[in-house]
C-alpha positions in Angstrom: -6.4 8.8 -13.1 -8.1 8.2 -9.9 -10.9 10.6 -8.8 -12.3 13.3 -11.0 -9.4 15.9 -11.3 -10.5 19.0 -13.2 -7.3 19.7 -14.7 -7.1 16.4 -16.4 -8.5 17.2 -19.9 -7.7 15.2 -23.1 -5.0 17.6 -23.9 -3.5 17.3 -20.4 -3.5 13.4 -20.7 -1.8 13.6 -24.0 1.0 15.9 -22.5 1.4 13.4 -19.7 1.8 10.5 -22.3 4.2 12.5 -24.3 6.3 13.3 -21.3 6.5 9.6 -20.3 7.1 8.5 -23.8 10.0 10.8 -24.4 11.6 9.7 -21.1 11.4 6.2 -22.3 12.8 7.0 -25.6 15.8 8.9 -23.9 16.4 6.1 -21.6 16.4 2.8 -23.6 15.0 1.1 -26.6 11.7 -1.1 -26.5 10.6 0.2 -23.2 7.8 2.0 -21.6 7.0 4.4 -18.7 3.8 4.7 -16.8 2.9 7.6 -14.5 0.0 8.2 -12.1 -0.6 10.6 -9.1 0.6 9.2 -5.8 -2.0 8.1 -3.3 -1.2 11.0 -0.9 0.5 14.0 -2.6 3.4 15.8 -0.9 2.1 18.4 1.7 -1.5 17.2 0.8 -1.3 18.6 -2.8 -4.4 17.9 -4.9 -4.2 15.6 -7.9 -4.6 18.8 -10.3 -1.7 20.4 -8.6 0.6 17.4 -8.9 -0.2 16.8 -12.5 0.7 20.5 -13.3 3.9 20.2 -11.4 4.7 17.0 -13.3 4.1 18.7 -16.7 6.4 21.7 -15.6 9.2 19.4 -14.2 8.6 15.7 -14.3 11.8 14.8 -12.7 11.2 17.1 -9.7 7.6 16.0 -9.3 8.6 12.5 -9.2 11.4 13.1 -6.8 9.0 14.9 -4.5 6.5 12.0 -4.3 3.7 13.7 -6.2 3.7 11.1 -9.1 4.3 7.4 -9.1 6.4 6.0 -12.0 6.1 2.4 -13.4 8.7 0.9 -15.6 10.0 -2.7 -16.0 12.0 -3.7 -13.0 15.3 -4.2 -14.6 15.1 -0.5 -15.9 14.1 1.1 -12.7 17.2 3.1 -12.0 18.1 4.2 -15.5 15.1 6.5 -16.3 16.2 10.0 -17.7 13.6 12.6 -17.8 15.3 15.3 -19.8 
């Protein structure tokens, strides 16, 4: 995670990883999903706030531009969050 966000504890990192893992498992076999806060959050939201939004509703946080998603290019359009 860039910077030093105060809300990103070990527990929070594990929850982010779990969210990405389960999205990959719902979407396809033998895949991966990476996530990170966007360079500039929507409405100037701080990293901590974007992370909390992602954990509350990953799909909405990604759609709003608060988090960047990384997947293999051939799978970019088929990711299912939940």
